[in-house]
Backbone bond lengths (Angstrom), bond angles and torsions (degrees), N, CA, C in turn:
res aa  C-N    CA-C-N  psi(-1)  N-CA   C-N-CA  omega(-1)  CA-C   N-CA-C  phi
1 M - - - 1.432 - - 1.529 106.50 -
2 G 1.309 115.68 109.39 1.453 120.17 -177.24 1.518 111.47 -102.80
3 F 1.303 114.63 144.40 1.458 121.11 178.06 1.526 108.90 -103.29
4 T 1.319 115.60 143.42 1.461 119.40 176.47 1.529 108.91 -85.48
5 I 1.308 115.28 163.94 1.474 120.24 179.43 1.521 110.37 -63.07
6 K 1.315 117.05 -36.05 1.466 121.29 179.22 1.532 110.51 -63.22
7 Q 1.311 118.01 -41.88 1.458 121.83 179.67 1.527 111.30 -66.85
8 I 1.330 116.01 -39.19 1.472 120.27 179.27 1.532 109.97 -65.63
9 N 1.327 117.54 -43.34 1.476 121.56 178.13 1.521 111.26 -61.64
10 Q 1.335 117.51 -41.98 1.463 121.09 178.93 1.526 110.53 -63.98
11 Y 1.316 116.77 -39.48 1.455 120.67 -179.78 1.536 110.86 -63.37
12 F 1.351 116.93 -47.33 1.472 119.81 -179.89 1.525 111.84 -68.25
13 F 1.323 117.09 -32.19 1.463 120.40 177.23 1.531 110.16 -64.77
14 R 1.361 116.56 -42.41 1.471 119.89 178.54 1.527 111.08 -65.93
15 L 1.325 117.66 -35.79 1.457 120.44 177.13 1.533 111.35 -64.72
16 Q 1.318 115.59 -38.69 1.465 119.46 178.65 1.520 111.06 -66.29
17 L 1.328 117.63 -39.08 1.456 120.60 178.89 1.527 111.49 -65.46
18 L 1.305 117.42 -36.57 1.458 120.75 179.84 1.524 112.03 -69.77
19 S 1.315 117.31 -33.13 1.459 120.31 -177.59 1.535 112.46 -95.45
20 Y 1.310 117.89 7.71 1.466 122.74 -177.64 1.523 109.90 -72.66
21 N 1.333 117.82 124.69 1.456 122.35 -178.81 1.529 108.50 -116.63
22 K 1.323 117.15 109.19 1.465 121.97 -175.56 1.525 113.07 -69.62
23 S 1.303 118.18 -31.02 1.462 120.44 -174.41 1.525 112.52 -65.03
24 K 1.319 117.64 -26.04 1.455 119.93 179.69 1.524 112.21 -82.80
25 I 1.304 116.90 -20.84 1.457 120.39 -173.49 1.531 112.32 -100.38
26 M 1.294 118.20 -34.33 1.465 121.64 -175.29 1.533 111.00 -66.61
27 A 1.309 115.55 138.64 1.466 121.08 179.84 1.524 109.49 -77.99
28 R 1.323 116.22 141.71 1.457 122.05 176.18 1.527 107.80 -130.89
29 P 1.335 117.67 76.81 1.461 120.08 -172.51 1.529 114.08 -64.95
30 H 1.335 118.16 -27.91 1.464 118.55 -179.48 1.523 111.57 -74.03
31 H 1.317 117.69 -13.49 1.455 120.74 175.33 1.524 111.71 -96.74
32 R 1.313 115.81 -3.97 1.462 120.05 -176.85 1.525 110.22 -66.46
33 K 1.308 115.49 139.89 1.453 121.03 -178.54 1.532 109.84 -68.06
34 G 1.306 116.62 132.68 1.452 121.31 176.31 1.512 114.65 86.23
35 H 1.319 118.55 2.05 1.462 120.24 -178.61 1.524 111.26 -65.02
36 K 1.303 116.80 -43.79 1.467 121.04 -179.39 1.523 111.61 -71.09
37 E 1.332 117.56 -29.93 1.466 120.42 179.58 1.518 111.07 -64.28
38 H 1.311 117.05 -35.88 1.464 121.06 178.07 1.530 110.35 -63.47
39 L 1.324 116.63 -41.90 1.457 119.87 178.92 1.524 111.70 -66.63
40 K 1.330 117.19 -39.53 1.460 120.87 178.52 1.520 111.12 -64.53
41 Q 1.320 116.18 -38.70 1.462 120.28 179.31 1.523 110.19 -64.17
42 F 1.327 117.24 -41.19 1.459 120.87 178.72 1.526 110.83 -65.69
43 Q 1.334 117.58 -41.53 1.459 120.99 -179.74 1.521 111.24 -64.81
44 N 1.333 117.73 -39.87 1.455 120.68 178.84 1.518 111.28 -66.43
45 R 1.320 116.77 -37.04 1.455 120.22 -179.67 1.529 110.33 -67.30
46 V 1.329 117.06 -40.98 1.463 120.62 179.46 1.523 110.26 -69.20
47 A 1.328 117.68 -41.06 1.463 121.28 -178.91 1.523 111.44 -70.37
48 G 1.320 117.85 -30.30 1.452 121.44 -177.55 1.515 113.58 -80.20
49 N 1.311 118.28 -9.30 1.452 121.66 -178.57 1.523 108.92 -81.24
50 T 1.328 116.34 102.32 1.459 120.79 -177.52 1.511 112.32 -96.82
51 G 1.304 117.89 -3.12 1.449 120.81 179.21 1.517 113.67 93.15
52 E 1.323 117.70 -3.13 1.453 120.01 178.96 1.518 109.34 -77.46
53 S 1.305 115.73 139.96 1.455 120.80 179.51 1.523 109.51 -80.25
54 K 1.304 115.32 132.76 1.462 120.46 176.82 1.524 107.16 -111.27
55 A 1.311 116.25 89.77 1.455 121.44 -176.66 1.521 109.68 -69.76
56 K 1.322 116.12 131.77 1.457 120.35 179.00 1.524 110.90 -86.75
57 A 1.321 116.64 -30.19 1.460 120.48 179.33 1.524 108.54 -112.97
58 K 1.301 116.09 141.13 1.459 119.97 178.51 1.515 109.24 -76.17
59 A 1.313 115.53 150.78 1.458 120.38 -179.88 1.519 111.26 -65.32
60 S 1.325 117.37 -29.18 1.462 119.59 -178.79 1.526 111.29 -63.04
61 S 1.325 118.14 -40.87 1.468 119.87 -179.90 1.526 111.38 -71.40
62 V 1.332 116.72 -37.50 1.464 119.86 178.88 1.524 110.50 -65.83
63 F 1.321 117.03 -45.67 1.463 120.32 -179.84 1.530 111.72 -69.46
64 A 1.323 117.40 -30.37 1.467 119.74 177.88 1.528 110.51 -66.16
65 V 1.308 117.11 -43.92 1.466 120.45 178.53 1.520 110.19 -66.06
66 G 1.332 115.85 -46.74 1.467 119.58 178.81 1.518 112.18 -61.57
67 G 1.318 117.01 -42.50 1.464 121.19 178.51 1.515 111.89 -64.24
68 G 1.323 116.13 -37.10 1.465 120.20 178.04 1.519 111.81 -64.22
69 V 1.308 116.42 -42.77 1.467 120.51 179.39 1.524 110.86 -66.26
70 V 1.334 116.24 -45.56 1.472 120.21 -179.77 1.533 110.53 -65.47
71 G 1.335 117.09 -44.29 1.462 120.67 178.76 1.519 112.48 -61.15
72 M 1.327 116.24 -40.63 1.463 119.92 178.66 1.530 110.85 -65.08
73 A 1.337 116.26 -42.72 1.469 119.43 179.73 1.528 111.22 -64.24
74 I 1.330 117.64 -43.48 1.473 120.72 -178.87 1.522 110.56 -63.54
75 F 1.311 117.68 -47.92 1.466 120.29 -178.32 1.531 111.55 -69.95
76 Y 1.320 117.66 -32.44 1.470 120.29 179.14 1.534 110.55 -64.72
77 F 1.345 115.80 -46.64 1.463 118.74 -179.17 1.524 112.31 -76.08
78 A 1.340 117.66 -30.55 1.463 120.24 179.86 1.534 111.55 -69.58
79 T 1.331 116.91 -32.23 1.472 120.13 -178.83 1.526 111.82 -99.05
80 Q 1.316 117.02 12.25 1.462 124.41 177.48 1.529 112.67 58.51
81 G 1.327 115.93 44.22 1.459 121.43 171.48 1.515 115.95 93.75
82 D 1.317 118.83 15.77 1.463 120.60 177.36 1.532 108.50 -80.12
83 F 1.336 115.36 114.97 1.462 120.37 -173.52 1.524 112.70 -70.41
84 V 1.309 118.73 -29.92 1.473 121.48 -179.72 1.523 109.62 -64.61
85 W 1.325 116.89 -45.82 1.462 119.79 178.02 1.528 111.15 -68.37
86 A 1.317 116.89 -33.25 1.465 119.92 177.72 1.527 110.75 -65.13
87 L 1.322 116.29 -38.28 1.462 120.11 176.64 1.530 110.89 -65.23
88 G 1.332 116.17 -40.71 1.469 120.05 175.56 1.517 111.52 -63.62
89 G 1.319 116.85 -39.19 1.469 120.74 176.68 1.515 112.26 -63.86
90 A 1.327 115.85 -35.53 1.467 119.26 177.79 1.525 110.78 -65.72
91 I 1.311 117.02 -40.14 1.470 121.15 179.31 1.524 110.64 -66.47
92 V 1.330 116.27 -45.44 1.475 120.10 178.96 1.521 110.34 -64.62
93 G 1.338 117.30 -43.54 1.475 120.92 179.23 1.509 112.37 -63.33
94 A 1.329 116.99 -38.85 1.467 120.28 178.56 1.518 110.99 -66.66
95 A 1.334 117.25 -38.76 1.467 120.31 178.94 1.523 111.20 -65.69
96 V 1.329 115.91 -44.36 1.474 119.28 179.15 1.532 109.87 -65.23
97 G 1.329 117.64 -42.69 1.464 121.18 178.40 1.514 112.18 -62.75
98 Y 1.321 117.17 -38.50 1.468 121.08 178.13 1.527 110.79 -63.06
99 L 1.336 116.52 -43.63 1.467 119.83 179.62 1.517 111.44 -64.25
100 I 1.326 117.25 -41.78 1.472 120.15 177.85 1.527 110.26 -63.92
101 G 1.335 116.99 -43.96 1.460 120.64 178.80 1.509 112.97 -64.92
102 K 1.308 116.77 -35.47 1.471 120.97 177.71 1.531 110.44 -62.99
103 N 1.347 116.35 -41.83 1.467 119.76 177.14 1.522 111.51 -64.70
104 I 1.317 117.02 -37.01 1.474 119.95 178.01 1.522 110.22 -66.69
105 D 1.333 117.66 -42.81 1.472 121.25 177.50 1.528 111.29 -61.39
106 R 1.303 116.26 -41.82 1.459 120.83 179.99 1.532 110.66 -65.11
107 A 1.327 117.38 -40.52 1.457 121.04 179.34 1.532 111.17 -69.62
108 A 1.319 117.70 -31.87 1.474 121.12 -179.73 1.510 111.75 -71.51
109 K 1.334 118.88 -27.46 1.461 122.06 -179.94 1.522 112.68 -72.82
110 K 1.319 116.32 -25.64 1.471 119.89 -176.05 1.484 112.83 -73.17
């Protein structure tokens, strides 16, 4: 008595259906560990946002760089391309920009 491949496949398929356990396969995300912690973290982040700006860079460093670039450009064009004077202009511009930025930082702390 010989069995065909189709009959053998049907037999194993029926065995798989009988031993199929849904509880092990179905996802249960509300039971997942850490699910509620993610929601709490989001709520704390939203509640903690008071609208205050938290500057990562101080204004003094930003104005010093900007002042250096502007000072270099002004002295470069004023001296018709003399790089030594342009370098001096960059130093003077950076110093002036730093002082302006320092005053802005001081005013922001008050």
